[in-house]
N, C-alpha and C positions, 0 to 999 in steps of 0.2 A: 340334943335332944331330938326326937323323934316326933314324923311329922305324921306319921301311921296312924289313923283311927280305927277304932273298934269294928268288926265286921256287923252291917246291919242286919238282921235275924228277919226272917219272913213274918209278918203279922198273923201266921196259922197255929193253929193248935190240932191235935193229933183227937181225933173224934173218929164213931164208927156209924156207917151208912146203912140203914137198917130202910130195905126196903121189902111192903108186903104186898102182893098181888093177890087179889079177891075178889069172891063174888058182890055183887053190889053190895047185896042184904047181909053183907055181916059189919059193914062201914059204921054203925053207931056201937055195934060191940067192940071193934077195936078199935076206935076213940074214946072209946071208955078204959077200954087197956093203958091205951099210950097214958093216957090222962092219970090214971091210977099208978102209970112209973115215973109220974112227974117230969110229961115230955111238954117243955112249953110251945114247941113248934111242929107244925107235918105239911107238905104237901100231898092233895090228891088228886091223883088224875083218872079220865076214863082214858081204861084201854082197851084193845079187841088183842084175840090171840088163840090159838088151839095148841091141845096138850092132852091128858088122860083125860078130861072130862068132859073133853069135845071143844069145839070152835064157842068160842064167845065175841060174837062179832057183834054186839051192843046194839041190831037192830032196830029193836021192837025197845024203846024208852020203857027203862024199867027194866024187863025181862032180858034173861041170856045176858049179863052185860057185869064186865067186871072193870074193880077201881085200881089203881098202883097208889100206894103209901107209902113215901118216902121220909124220913128224919134222923138226924143228929144225936146221936147219944154216946154215953159210955160205954163200954165195955159190959161193967154190971146191969146195966140196965140193959142192954141188947142182949145177955144172958135171960134177965126175969121174963123180957116179952117173948122170946122164942119160948122157953120155956110152956109159957102160958098157951102160947098158940098150939104148940106141943098137943097139950092137956085136952085143948078144948078144939081141936081140928073141927074132930064133925064129918059130916055128910057134903061140906060146900067144898068147893074147890079151894085152894088155897096154896101160895109157894111165899115161902119166908125167905132172903139171905142177908148177908152182911157182908161188909166192905170197909178194910182199915182206911180212911182217908187223913187227910190236913185241911181242914176249914177253917175260911173267914169267917166267924160268926159274933 
């Protein structure tokens, strides 16, 4: 009789980390988009940076500010959200990207 035990699997599952960086003015629209795609949770942070739309220093509250929204979703949900963002990109500064990750949640 062998005393070997089965290997323990890590308590993680595959997911897509979707990150959206946009002007703060788009916050409510993005949250509505996430909830419309059954996203159950997200994290929002104030961020600063510089890009094609100029510097976003957040030096005046509510003006010239950016947010970063992160959420864990399935590949299918990330496709739907990115497609909607592309269709409604408009005139505001916005970038979105996704990464395959393993997550504990």
